[in-house]
C-alpha positions as a printed NumPy array, in Angstrom:
array([[ 95.51 ,  -0.681,  40.973],
       [ 93.334,   1.856,  42.726],
       [ 95.099,   4.842,  41.188],
       [ 94.067,   6.05 ,  37.776],
       [ 96.716,   5.643,  35.111],
       [ 98.917,   8.69 ,  34.992],
       [ 97.819,   9.983,  38.404],
       [100.34 ,  12.111,  40.234],
       [102.23 ,  10.427,  43.034],
       [101.035,  10.946,  46.576],
       [104.464,  11.157,  48.129],
       [103.627,   8.2  ,  50.392],
       [106.513,   5.771,  50.84 ],
       [106.007,   2.63 ,  48.746],
       [102.663,   3.933,  47.466],
       [102.523,   1.457,  44.577],
       [103.057,  -1.478,  46.933],
       [100.384,  -0.168,  49.314],
       [ 98.03 ,   0.475,  46.395],
       [ 98.505,  -3.111,  45.19 ],
       [ 97.792,  -4.384,  48.725],
       [ 94.567,  -2.377,  49.023],
       [ 93.494,  -3.344,  45.514],
       [ 94.038,  -7.047,  46.134],
       [ 92.018,  -6.87 ,  49.337],
       [ 89.178,  -4.995,  47.624],
       [ 89.115,  -7.603,  44.845],
       [ 89.179, -10.405,  47.431],
       [ 92.044, -11.971,  45.488],
       [ 93.688, -14.076,  48.183],
       [ 96.752, -15.009,  46.131],
       [ 97.347, -11.357,  45.243],
       [ 96.763, -10.347,  48.885],
       [ 99.457, -12.754,  50.05 ],
       [101.919, -11.507,  47.432],
       [101.136,  -7.823,  48.11 ],
       [101.349,  -8.374,  51.875],
       [104.841,  -9.804,  51.452],
       [105.803,  -6.838,  49.267],
       [104.588,  -4.373,  51.913],
       [106.613,  -6.229,  54.556],
       [109.694,  -6.198,  52.317],
       [109.318,  -2.488,  51.542],
       [108.12 ,  -1.106,  54.874],
       [108.26 ,  -3.81 ,  57.536],
       [105.735,  -5.891,  59.452],
       [104.424,  -3.022,  61.582],
       [103.599,  -0.93 ,  58.499],
       [101.843,  -3.885,  56.882],
       [ 99.716,  -4.325,  60.006],
       [ 98.926,  -0.598,  60.041],
       [ 97.979,  -0.681,  56.356],
       [ 95.724,  -3.711,  56.875],
       [ 94.067,  -1.991,  59.837],
       [ 93.374,   1.148,  57.799],
       [ 91.906,  -0.903,  54.946],
       [ 89.714,  -2.815,  57.403],
       [ 88.547,   0.389,  59.101],
       [ 87.545,   2.005,  55.819],
       [ 85.631,  -1.163,  54.961],
       [ 83.786,  -0.963,  58.297],
       [ 82.888,   2.753,  58.354],
       [ 80.075,   2.553,  55.783],
       [ 78.666,  -0.544,  57.475],
       [ 78.55 ,   1.22 ,  60.835],
       [ 76.983,   4.299,  59.268],
       [ 74.365,   2.201,  57.499],
       [ 73.591,   0.297,  60.7  ],
       [ 72.957,   3.519,  62.632],
       [ 70.155,   4.485,  60.279],
       [ 71.9  ,   7.227,  58.36 ],
       [ 69.791,   7.659,  55.205],
       [ 71.011,   5.763,  52.179],
       [ 72.475,   7.638,  49.279],
       [ 70.176,   7.576,  46.214],
       [ 72.35 ,   4.99 ,  44.417],
       [ 72.256,   2.655,  47.432],
       [ 68.538,   3.27 ,  47.868],
       [ 67.841,   2.16 ,  44.316],
       [ 70.452,  -0.605,  44.251],
       [ 69.161,  -2.275,  47.413],
       [ 65.413,  -1.788,  46.939],
       [ 64.611,  -5.387,  45.913],
       [ 66.763,  -6.876,  48.683],
       [ 65.259,  -4.588,  51.335],
       [ 61.755,  -5.507,  50.158],
       [ 62.534,  -9.241,  50.13 ],
       [ 63.928,  -9.082,  53.668],
       [ 61.348,  -6.537,  54.867],
       [ 64.193,  -4.368,  56.146],
       [ 62.389,  -1.068,  55.748],
       [ 60.204,  -2.03 ,  58.723],
       [ 63.28 ,  -1.336,  60.858],
       [ 63.462,   2.33 ,  59.82 ],
       [ 62.985,   4.844,  62.601],
       [ 61.703,   7.708,  60.409]])
């Protein structure tokens, strides 16, 4: 689950079901995604499941869009991607 053990509830309807759905997607666990998706539908309906999936997808895309626009990398990303950027000669694309 995405929540830390013992974390206070958010007050969101079916938060544990939604948390399980997001967690399964983030882990890329297709069997768990299917089960969690069904649980969201059972608890909140098809429309809410679609909304939840859209929000998860959007938050997955935001950092990719930001990175693609040339926003400077955070120090951890800078260090963690150094070898890959060098191998692909990606730093030549910087507009500094």
